[in-house]
CHARMM internal coordinates of N, CA and C (Angstrom, degrees):
IC EDIT
DIST 1 N 1 CA 1.4490
DIST 1 CA 1 C 1.5297
ANGL 1 N 1 CA 1 C 109.09
DIST 1 C 2 N 1.2808
ANGL 1 CA 1 C 2 N 114.20
DIHE 1 N 1 CA 1 C 2 N 149.15
DIST 2 N 2 CA 1.4546
ANGL 1 C 2 N 2 CA 120.26
DIHE 1 CA 1 C 2 N 2 CA -176.63
DIST 2 CA 2 C 1.5260
ANGL 2 N 2 CA 2 C 110.39
DIHE 1 C 2 N 2 CA 2 C -119.04
DIST 2 C 3 N 1.2961
ANGL 2 CA 2 C 3 N 116.20
DIHE 2 N 2 CA 2 C 3 N 161.69
DIST 3 N 3 CA 1.4570
ANGL 2 C 3 N 3 CA 121.28
DIHE 2 CA 2 C 3 N 3 CA 177.00
DIST 3 CA 3 C 1.5247
ANGL 3 N 3 CA 3 C 112.47
DIHE 2 C 3 N 3 CA 3 C -88.28
DIST 3 C 4 N 1.3154
ANGL 3 CA 3 C 4 N 117.02
DIHE 3 N 3 CA 3 C 4 N -0.26
DIST 4 N 4 CA 1.4556
ANGL 3 C 4 N 4 CA 121.88
DIHE 3 CA 3 C 4 N 4 CA 179.43
DIST 4 CA 4 C 1.5364
ANGL 4 N 4 CA 4 C 109.33
DIHE 3 C 4 N 4 CA 4 C -64.36
DIST 4 C 5 N 1.3225
ANGL 4 CA 4 C 5 N 118.16
DIHE 4 N 4 CA 4 C 5 N 120.77
DIST 5 N 5 CA 1.4627
ANGL 4 C 5 N 5 CA 120.64
DIHE 4 CA 4 C 5 N 5 CA -177.95
DIST 5 CA 5 C 1.5262
ANGL 5 N 5 CA 5 C 113.33
DIHE 4 C 5 N 5 CA 5 C -60.99
DIST 5 C 6 N 1.3320
ANGL 5 CA 5 C 6 N 117.33
DIHE 5 N 5 CA 5 C 6 N -30.27
DIST 6 N 6 CA 1.4760
ANGL 5 C 6 N 6 CA 119.89
DIHE 5 CA 5 C 6 N 6 CA 178.23
DIST 6 CA 6 C 1.5152
ANGL 6 N 6 CA 6 C 110.78
DIHE 5 C 6 N 6 CA 6 C -66.93
DIST 6 C 7 N 1.3169
ANGL 6 CA 6 C 7 N 116.30
DIHE 6 N 6 CA 6 C 7 N -41.46
DIST 7 N 7 CA 1.4583
ANGL 6 C 7 N 7 CA 122.00
DIHE 6 CA 6 C 7 N 7 CA 178.33
DIST 7 CA 7 C 1.5299
ANGL 7 N 7 CA 7 C 109.84
DIHE 6 C 7 N 7 CA 7 C -62.90
DIST 7 C 8 N 1.3105
ANGL 7 CA 7 C 8 N 116.18
DIHE 7 N 7 CA 7 C 8 N -46.55
DIST 8 N 8 CA 1.4624
ANGL 7 C 8 N 8 CA 120.81
DIHE 7 CA 7 C 8 N 8 CA -179.66
DIST 8 CA 8 C 1.5179
ANGL 8 N 8 CA 8 C 111.46
DIHE 7 C 8 N 8 CA 8 C -64.59
DIST 8 C 9 N 1.3294
ANGL 8 CA 8 C 9 N 117.24
DIHE 8 N 8 CA 8 C 9 N -39.88
DIST 9 N 9 CA 1.4701
ANGL 8 C 9 N 9 CA 120.65
DIHE 8 CA 8 C 9 N 9 CA 178.84
DIST 9 CA 9 C 1.5181
ANGL 9 N 9 CA 9 C 111.04
DIHE 8 C 9 N 9 CA 9 C -64.63
DIST 9 C 10 N 1.3128
ANGL 9 CA 9 C 10 N 117.49
DIHE 9 N 9 CA 9 C 10 N -41.37
DIST 10 N 10 CA 1.4588
ANGL 9 C 10 N 10 CA 120.79
DIHE 9 CA 9 C 10 N 10 CA 178.76
DIST 10 CA 10 C 1.5198
ANGL 10 N 10 CA 10 C 110.41
DIHE 9 C 10 N 10 CA 10 C -61.66
DIST 10 C 11 N 1.3186
ANGL 10 CA 10 C 11 N 116.95
DIHE 10 N 10 CA 10 C 11 N -44.97
DIST 11 N 11 CA 1.4655
ANGL 10 C 11 N 11 CA 119.80
DIHE 10 CA 10 C 11 N 11 CA 178.56
DIST 11 CA 11 C 1.5213
ANGL 11 N 11 CA 11 C 110.78
DIHE 10 C 11 N 11 CA 11 C -62.66
DIST 11 C 12 N 1.3161
ANGL 11 CA 11 C 12 N 117.47
DIHE 11 N 11 CA 11 C 12 N -40.27
DIST 12 N 12 CA 1.4544
ANGL 11 C 12 N 12 CA 121.28
DIHE 11 CA 11 C 12 N 12 CA 178.87
DIST 12 CA 12 C 1.5341
ANGL 12 N 12 CA 12 C 110.48
DIHE 11 C 12 N 12 CA 12 C -63.46
DIST 12 C 13 N 1.3263
ANGL 12 CA 12 C 13 N 116.99
DIHE 12 N 12 CA 12 C 13 N -43.53
DIST 13 N 13 CA 1.4644
ANGL 12 C 13 N 13 CA 120.71
DIHE 12 CA 12 C 13 N 13 CA 178.36
DIST 13 CA 13 C 1.5233
ANGL 13 N 13 CA 13 C 111.41
DIHE 12 C 13 N 13 CA 13 C -60.97
DIST 13 C 14 N 1.3212
ANGL 13 CA 13 C 14 N 116.52
DIHE 13 N 13 CA 13 C 14 N -42.98
DIST 14 N 14 CA 1.4608
ANGL 13 C 14 N 14 CA 120.40
DIHE 13 CA 13 C 14 N 14 CA -179.84
DIST 14 CA 14 C 1.5284
ANGL 14 N 14 CA 14 C 111.49
DIHE 13 C 14 N 14 CA 14 C -67.26
DIST 14 C 15 N 1.3128
ANGL 14 CA 14 C 15 N 116.89
DIHE 14 N 14 CA 14 C 15 N -41.26
DIST 15 N 15 CA 1.4672
ANGL 14 C 15 N 15 CA 120.28
DIHE 14 CA 14 C 15 N 15 CA 179.38
DIST 15 CA 15 C 1.5256
ANGL 15 N 15 CA 15 C 110.83
DIHE 14 C 15 N 15 CA 15 C -65.21
DIST 15 C 16 N 1.3183
ANGL 15 CA 15 C 16 N 117.36
DIHE 15 N 15 CA 15 C 16 N -41.61
DIST 16 N 16 CA 1.4604
ANGL 15 C 16 N 16 CA 120.88
DIHE 15 CA 15 C 16 N 16 CA 178.02
DIST 16 CA 16 C 1.5269
ANGL 16 N 16 CA 16 C 110.99
DIHE 15 C 16 N 16 CA 16 C -64.67
DIST 16 C 17 N 1.3146
ANGL 16 CA 16 C 17 N 116.69
DIHE 16 N 16 CA 16 C 17 N -42.62
DIST 17 N 17 CA 1.4624
ANGL 16 C 17 N 17 CA 120.80
DIHE 16 CA 16 C 17 N 17 CA 178.40
DIST 17 CA 17 C 1.5226
ANGL 17 N 17 CA 17 C 110.36
DIHE 16 C 17 N 17 CA 17 C -61.64
DIST 17 C 18 N 1.3279
ANGL 17 CA 17 C 18 N 116.11
DIHE 17 N 17 CA 17 C 18 N -42.55
DIST 18 N 18 CA 1.4570
ANGL 17 C 18 N 18 CA 120.88
DIHE 17 CA 17 C 18 N 18 CA -179.77
DIST 18 CA 18 C 1.5239
ANGL 18 N 18 CA 18 C 110.59
DIHE 17 C 18 N 18 CA 18 C -62.22
DIST 18 C 19 N 1.3155
ANGL 18 CA 18 C 19 N 117.36
DIHE 18 N 18 CA 18 C 19 N -46.16
DIST 19 N 19 CA 1.4723
ANGL 18 C 19 N 19 CA 121.29
DIHE 18 CA 18 C 19 N 19 CA -179.73
DIST 19 CA 19 C 1.5253
ANGL 19 N 19 CA 19 C 110.79
DIHE 18 C 19 N 19 CA 19 C -62.07
DIST 19 C 20 N 1.3222
ANGL 19 CA 19 C 20 N 116.84
DIHE 19 N 19 CA 19 C 20 N -42.87
DIST 20 N 20 CA 1.4647
ANGL 19 C 20 N 20 CA 120.18
DIHE 19 CA 19 C 20 N 20 CA 179.28
DIST 20 CA 20 C 1.5248
ANGL 20 N 20 CA 20 C 111.24
DIHE 19 C 20 N 20 CA 20 C -63.68
DIST 20 C 21 N 1.3229
ANGL 20 CA 20 C 21 N 116.38
DIHE 20 N 20 CA 20 C 21 N -43.72
DIST 21 N 21 CA 1.4657
ANGL 20 C 21 N 21 CA 119.58
DIHE 20 CA 20 C 21 N 21 CA -179.79
DIST 21 CA 21 C 1.5223
ANGL 21 N 21 CA 21 C 111.83
DIHE 20 C 21 N 21 CA 21 C -68.42
DIST 21 C 22 N 1.3200
ANGL 21 CA 21 C 22 N 116.84
DIHE 21 N 21 CA 21 C 22 N -33.29
DIST 22 N 22 CA 1.4727
ANGL 21 C 22 N 22 CA 119.76
DIHE 21 CA 21 C 22 N 22 CA 176.49
DIST 22 CA 22 C 1.5276
ANGL 22 N 22 CA 22 C 110.33
DIHE 21 C 22 N 22 CA 22 C -60.53
DIST 22 C 23 N 1.3170
ANGL 22 CA 22 C 23 N 116.26
DIHE 22 N 22 CA 22 C 23 N -37.49
DIST 23 N 23 CA 1.4592
ANGL 22 C 23 N 23 CA 120.77
DIHE 22 CA 22 C 23 N 23 CA -179.26
DIST 23 CA 23 C 1.5114
ANGL 23 N 23 CA 23 C 113.35
DIHE 22 C 23 N 23 CA 23 C -69.34
DIST 23 C 24 N 1.3131
ANGL 23 CA 23 C 24 N 117.13
DIHE 23 N 23 CA 23 C 24 N -27.83
DIST 24 N 24 CA 1.4624
ANGL 23 C 24 N 24 CA 119.58
DIHE 23 CA 23 C 24 N 24 CA -177.03
DIST 24 CA 24 C 1.5272
ANGL 24 N 24 CA 24 C 113.42
DIHE 23 C 24 N 24 CA 24 C -104.24
DIST 24 C 25 N 1.3245
ANGL 24 CA 24 C 25 N 117.34
DIHE 24 N 24 CA 24 C 25 N -37.57
DIST 25 N 25 CA 1.4610
ANGL 24 C 25 N 25 CA 120.18
DIHE 24 CA 24 C 25 N 25 CA -172.13
DIST 25 CA 25 C 1.5213
ANGL 25 N 25 CA 25 C 114.08
DIHE 24 C 25 N 25 CA 25 C -109.72
DIST 25 C 26 N 1.3167
ANGL 25 CA 25 C 26 N 118.11
DIHE 25 N 25 CA 25 C 26 N -27.14
DIST 26 N 26 CA 1.4561
ANGL 25 C 26 N 26 CA 120.60
DIHE 25 CA 25 C 26 N 26 CA -173.57
DIST 26 CA 26 C 1.5184
ANGL 26 N 26 CA 26 C 110.81
DIHE 25 C 26 N 26 CA 26 C 84.29
DIST 26 C 27 N 1.3147
ANGL 26 CA 26 C 27 N 115.95
DIHE 26 N 26 CA 26 C 27 N 152.64
DIST 27 N 27 CA 1.4656
ANGL 26 C 27 N 27 CA 122.42
DIHE 26 CA 26 C 27 N 27 CA -173.45
DIST 27 CA 27 C 1.5209
ANGL 27 N 27 CA 27 C 113.63
DIHE 26 C 27 N 27 CA 27 C -54.77
DIST 27 C 28 N 1.3157
ANGL 27 CA 27 C 28 N 117.30
DIHE 27 N 27 CA 27 C 28 N -47.34
DIST 28 N 28 CA 1.4674
ANGL 27 C 28 N 28 CA 120.66
DIHE 27 CA 27 C 28 N 28 CA -174.28
DIST 28 CA 28 C 1.5259
ANGL 28 N 28 CA 28 C 113.35
DIHE 27 C 28 N 28 CA 28 C -62.60
DIST 28 C 29 N 1.3150
ANGL 28 CA 28 C 29 N 117.48
DIHE 28 N 28 CA 28 C 29 N -28.10
DIST 29 N 29 CA 1.4659
ANGL 28 C 29 N 29 CA 120.19
DIHE 28 CA 28 C 29 N 29 CA -177.15
DIST 29 CA 29 C 1.5251
ANGL 29 N 29 CA 29 C 113.60
DIHE 28 C 29 N 29 CA 29 C -91.98
DIST 29 C 30 N 1.3233
ANGL 29 CA 29 C 30 N 117.56
DIHE 29 N 29 CA 29 C 30 N -11.06
DIST 30 N 30 CA 1.4603
ANGL 29 C 30 N 30 CA 120.50
DIHE 29 CA 29 C 30 N 30 CA -179.58
DIST 30 CA 30 C 1.5305
ANGL 30 N 30 CA 30 C 109.70
DIHE 29 C 30 N 30 CA 30 C -72.19
DIST 30 C 31 N 1.3210
ANGL 30 CA 30 C 31 N 115.24
DIHE 30 N 30 CA 30 C 31 N 133.95
DIST 31 N 31 CA 1.4657
ANGL 30 C 31 N 31 CA 120.81
DIHE 30 CA 30 C 31 N 31 CA 175.49
DIST 31 CA 31 C 1.5302
ANGL 31 N 31 CA 31 C 109.02
DIHE 30 C 31 N 31 CA 31 C -115.98
DIST 31 C 32 N 1.3079
ANGL 31 CA 31 C 32 N 115.31
DIHE 31 N 31 CA 31 C 32 N 159.96
DIST 32 N 32 CA 1.4611
ANGL 31 C 32 N 32 CA 120.00
DIHE 31 CA 31 C 32 N 32 CA 175.99
DIST 32 CA 32 C 1.5272
ANGL 32 N 32 CA 32 C 109.32
DIHE 31 C 32 N 32 CA 32 C -60.85
DIST 32 C 33 N 1.3166
ANGL 32 CA 32 C 33 N 117.06
DIHE 32 N 32 CA 32 C 33 N -37.10
DIST 33 N 33 CA 1.4643
ANGL 32 C 33 N 33 CA 120.57
DIHE 32 CA 32 C 33 N 33 CA 178.87
DIST 33 CA 33 C 1.5255
ANGL 33 N 33 CA 33 C 110.77
DIHE 32 C 33 N 33 CA 33 C -60.11
DIST 33 C 34 N 1.3150
ANGL 33 CA 33 C 34 N 118.17
DIHE 33 N 33 CA 33 C 34 N -43.25
DIST 34 N 34 CA 1.4618
ANGL 33 C 34 N 34 CA 120.95
DIHE 33 CA 33 C 34 N 34 CA 177.11
DIST 34 CA 34 C 1.5307
ANGL 34 N 34 CA 34 C 110.66
DIHE 33 C 34 N 34 CA 34 C -61.90
DIST 34 C 35 N 1.3205
ANGL 34 CA 34 C 35 N 115.94
DIHE 34 N 34 CA 34 C 35 N -43.37
DIST 35 N 35 CA 1.4618
ANGL 34 C 35 N 35 CA 120.49
DIHE 34 CA 34 C 35 N 35 CA -179.23
DIST 35 CA 35 C 1.5248
ANGL 35 N 35 CA 35 C 111.63
DIHE 34 C 35 N 35 CA 35 C -61.27
DIST 35 C 36 N 1.3203
ANGL 35 CA 35 C 36 N 116.55
DIHE 35 N 35 CA 35 C 36 N -47.53
DIST 36 N 36 CA 1.4637
ANGL 35 C 36 N 36 CA 119.02
DIHE 35 CA 35 C 36 N 36 CA -176.97
DIST 36 CA 36 C 1.5240
ANGL 36 N 36 CA 36 C 111.35
DIHE 35 C 36 N 36 CA 36 C -69.90
DIST 36 C 37 N 1.3137
ANGL 36 CA 36 C 37 N 117.14
DIHE 36 N 36 CA 36 C 37 N -33.55
DIST 37 N 37 CA 1.4628
ANGL 36 C 37 N 37 CA 119.53
DIHE 36 CA 36 C 37 N 37 CA 176.70
DIST 37 CA 37 C 1.5190
ANGL 37 N 37 CA 37 C 111.00
DIHE 36 C 37 N 37 CA 37 C -66.93
DIST 37 C 38 N 1.3101
ANGL 37 CA 37 C 38 N 117.15
DIHE 37 N 37 CA 37 C 38 N -44.59
DIST 38 N 38 CA 1.4665
ANGL 37 C 38 N 38 CA 121.67
DIHE 37 CA 37 C 38 N 38 CA -179.13
DIST 38 CA 38 C 1.5300
ANGL 38 N 38 CA 38 C 110.67
DIHE 37 C 38 N 38 CA 38 C -66.66
DIST 38 C 39 N 1.3183
ANGL 38 CA 38 C 39 N 117.50
DIHE 38 N 38 CA 38 C 39 N -40.49
DIST 39 N 39 CA 1.4665
ANGL 38 C 39 N 39 CA 121.45
DIHE 38 CA 38 C 39 N 39 CA -179.76
DIST 39 CA 39 C 1.5287
ANGL 39 N 39 CA 39 C 112.22
DIHE 38 C 39 N 39 CA 39 C -81.57
DIST 39 C 40 N 1.3224
ANGL 39 CA 39 C 40 N 116.96
DIHE 39 N 39 CA 39 C 40 N -10.79
DIST 40 N 40 CA 1.4657
ANGL 39 C 40 N 40 CA 123.89
DIHE 39 CA 39 C 40 N 40 CA -179.00
DIST 40 CA 40 C 1.5344
ANGL 40 N 40 CA 40 C 111.85
DIHE 39 C 40 N 40 CA 40 C 57.31
DIST 40 C 41 N 1.3241
ANGL 40 CA 40 C 41 N 113.96
DIHE 40 N 40 CA 40 C 41 N 51.36
DIST 41 N 41 CA 1.4622
ANGL 40 C 41 N 41 CA 121.04
DIHE 40 CA 40 C 41 N 41 CA 173.97
DIST 41 CA 41 C 1.5221
ANGL 41 N 41 CA 41 C 107.64
DIHE 40 C 41 N 41 CA 41 C -128.76
DIST 41 C 42 N 1.3273
ANGL 41 CA 41 C 42 N 117.33
DIHE 41 N 41 CA 41 C 42 N 172.17
DIST 42 N 42 CA 1.4599
ANGL 41 C 42 N 42 CA 118.35
DIHE 41 CA 41 C 42 N 42 CA 178.71
DIST 42 CA 42 C 1.5352
ANGL 42 N 42 CA 42 C 110.71
DIHE 41 C 42 N 42 CA 42 C -97.59
DIST 42 C 43 N 1.3076
ANGL 42 CA 42 C 43 N 114.97
DIHE 42 N 42 CA 42 C 43 N 164.51
DIST 43 N 43 CA 1.4645
ANGL 42 C 43 N 43 CA 122.21
DIHE 42 CA 42 C 43 N 43 CA -175.63
DIST 43 CA 43 C 1.5332
ANGL 43 N 43 CA 43 C 111.59
DIHE 42 C 43 N 43 CA 43 C -59.37
DIST 43 C 44 N 1.3134
ANGL 43 CA 43 C 44 N 117.19
DIHE 43 N 43 CA 43 C 44 N -40.94
DIST 44 N 44 CA 1.4650
ANGL 43 C 44 N 44 CA 120.64
DIHE 43 CA 43 C 44 N 44 CA -179.88
DIST 44 CA 44 C 1.5243
ANGL 44 N 44 CA 44 C 110.77
DIHE 43 C 44 N 44 CA 44 C -60.50
DIST 44 C 45 N 1.3097
ANGL 44 CA 44 C 45 N 116.58
DIHE 44 N 44 CA 44 C 45 N -40.18
DIST 45 N 45 CA 1.4647
ANGL 44 C 45 N 45 CA 120.92
DIHE 44 CA 44 C 45 N 45 CA 178.40
DIST 45 CA 45 C 1.5189
ANGL 45 N 45 CA 45 C 110.44
DIHE 44 C 45 N 45 CA 45 C -64.14
DIST 45 C 46 N 1.3302
ANGL 45 CA 45 C 46 N 117.25
DIHE 45 N 45 CA 45 C 46 N -42.60
DIST 46 N 46 CA 1.4665
ANGL 45 C 46 N 46 CA 119.99
DIHE 45 CA 45 C 46 N 46 CA 177.73
DIST 46 CA 46 C 1.5246
ANGL 46 N 46 CA 46 C 109.85
DIHE 45 C 46 N 46 CA 46 C -56.04
DIST 46 C 47 N 1.3150
ANGL 46 CA 46 C 47 N 117.08
DIHE 46 N 46 CA 46 C 47 N -49.24
DIST 47 N 47 CA 1.4657
ANGL 46 C 47 N 47 CA 120.70
DIHE 46 CA 46 C 47 N 47 CA -176.44
DIST 47 CA 47 C 1.5333
ANGL 47 N 47 CA 47 C 113.03
DIHE 46 C 47 N 47 CA 47 C -73.79
DIST 47 C 48 N 1.3205
ANGL 47 CA 47 C 48 N 117.65
DIHE 47 N 47 CA 47 C 48 N -14.61
DIST 48 N 48 CA 1.4609
ANGL 47 C 48 N 48 CA 120.25
DIHE 47 CA 47 C 48 N 48 CA 172.37
DIST 48 CA 48 C 1.5264
ANGL 48 N 48 CA 48 C 110.82
DIHE 47 C 48 N 48 CA 48 C -73.83
DIST 48 C 49 N 1.3308
ANGL 48 CA 48 C 49 N 115.85
DIHE 48 N 48 CA 48 C 49 N -21.19
DIST 49 N 49 CA 1.4640
ANGL 48 C 49 N 49 CA 121.54
DIHE 48 CA 48 C 49 N 49 CA -178.07
DIST 49 CA 49 C 1.5286
ANGL 49 N 49 CA 49 C 112.66
DIHE 48 C 49 N 49 CA 49 C -103.58
DIST 49 C 50 N 1.3297
ANGL 49 CA 49 C 50 N 116.86
DIHE 49 N 49 CA 49 C 50 N -37.02
DIST 50 N 50 CA 1.4701
ANGL 49 C 50 N 50 CA 121.48
DIHE 49 CA 49 C 50 N 50 CA -173.54
DIST 50 CA 50 C 1.5244
ANGL 50 N 50 CA 50 C 110.97
DIHE 49 C 50 N 50 CA 50 C -138.57
DIST 50 C 51 N 1.3367
ANGL 50 CA 50 C 51 N 115.58
DIHE 50 N 50 CA 50 C 51 N 151.43
DIST 51 N 51 CA 1.4608
ANGL 50 C 51 N 51 CA 120.07
DIHE 50 CA 50 C 51 N 51 CA 176.75
DIST 51 CA 51 C 1.5176
ANGL 51 N 51 CA 51 C 111.53
DIHE 50 C 51 N 51 CA 51 C -76.79
DIST 51 C 52 N 1.3382
ANGL 51 CA 51 C 52 N 116.39
DIHE 51 N 51 CA 51 C 52 N -38.10
DIST 52 N 52 CA 1.4518
ANGL 51 C 52 N 52 CA 122.75
DIHE 51 CA 51 C 52 N 52 CA -178.70
DIST 52 CA 52 C 1.5211
ANGL 52 N 52 CA 52 C 108.60
DIHE 51 C 52 N 52 CA 52 C -165.81
DIST 52 C 53 N 1.3363
ANGL 52 CA 52 C 53 N 117.02
DIHE 52 N 52 CA 52 C 53 N -175.30
DIST 53 N 53 CA 1.4585
ANGL 52 C 53 N 53 CA 118.99
DIHE 52 CA 52 C 53 N 53 CA -177.32
DIST 53 CA 53 C 1.5266
ANGL 53 N 53 CA 53 C 111.67
DIHE 52 C 53 N 53 CA 53 C -68.53
DIST 53 C 54 N 1.3110
ANGL 53 CA 53 C 54 N 118.84
DIHE 53 N 53 CA 53 C 54 N -27.68
DIST 54 N 54 CA 1.4666
ANGL 53 C 54 N 54 CA 121.65
DIHE 53 CA 53 C 54 N 54 CA 176.54
DIST 54 CA 54 C 1.5282
ANGL 54 N 54 CA 54 C 110.31
DIHE 53 C 54 N 54 CA 54 C -65.87
DIST 54 C 55 N 1.3045
ANGL 54 CA 54 C 55 N 116.87
DIHE 54 N 54 CA 54 C 55 N -38.13
DIST 55 N 55 CA 1.4560
ANGL 54 C 55 N 55 CA 121.83
DIHE 54 CA 54 C 55 N 55 CA 176.52
DIST 55 CA 55 C 1.5181
ANGL 55 N 55 CA 55 C 110.42
DIHE 54 C 55 N 55 CA 55 C -63.70
DIST 55 C 56 N 1.3222
ANGL 55 CA 55 C 56 N 116.85
DIHE 55 N 55 CA 55 C 56 N -42.12
DIST 56 N 56 CA 1.4496
ANGL 55 C 56 N 56 CA 121.42
DIHE 55 CA 55 C 56 N 56 CA 176.60
DIST 56 CA 56 C 1.5310
ANGL 56 N 56 CA 56 C 110.69
DIHE 55 C 56 N 56 CA 56 C -62.96
DIST 56 C 57 N 1.3132
ANGL 56 CA 56 C 57 N 117.13
DIHE 56 N 56 CA 56 C 57 N -42.96
DIST 57 N 57 CA 1.4721
ANGL 56 C 57 N 57 CA 121.31
DIHE 56 CA 56 C 57 N 57 CA 179.25
DIST 57 CA 57 C 1.5171
ANGL 57 N 57 CA 57 C 111.55
DIHE 56 C 57 N 57 CA 57 C -57.50
DIST 57 C 58 N 1.3029
ANGL 57 CA 57 C 58 N 118.03
DIHE 57 N 57 CA 57 C 58 N -37.31
DIST 58 N 58 CA 1.4715
ANGL 57 C 58 N 58 CA 121.76
DIHE 57 CA 57 C 58 N 58 CA -178.59
DIST 58 CA 58 C 1.5159
ANGL 58 N 58 CA 58 C 112.61
DIHE 57 C 58 N 58 CA 58 C -67.42
DIST 58 C 59 N 1.3321
ANGL 58 CA 58 C 59 N 118.26
DIHE 58 N 58 CA 58 C 59 N -18.62
DIST 59 N 59 CA 1.4691
ANGL 58 C 59 N 59 CA 120.37
DIHE 58 CA 58 C 59 N 59 CA -179.76
DIST 59 CA 59 C 1.5203
ANGL 59 N 59 CA 59 C 112.78
DIHE 58 C 59 N 59 CA 59 C -85.23
DIST 59 C 60 N 1.3084
ANGL 59 CA 59 C 60 N 116.23
DIHE 59 N 59 CA 59 C 60 N -9.64
DIST 60 N 60 CA 1.4759
ANGL 59 C 60 N 60 CA 119.48
DIHE 59 CA 59 C 60 N 60 CA -178.15
DIST 60 CA 60 C 1.5145
ANGL 60 N 60 CA 60 C 111.26
DIHE 59 C 60 N 60 CA 60 C -83.09
END
COOR INIT
IC SEED 1 N 1 CA 1 C
IC BUILD
């Protein structure tokens, strides 16, 4: 983890998007595309932070 506020904000956006999608779609139906659209980031940025949605889940 870094102290860069941009890095922290991106992780926060992804975690919030994941939690919201879990409430509506459930884990199995969530896709990386849904996550990046909801968090309004690009796919490359997602993979710079996490390997996959399971990796993101472990940070919660």
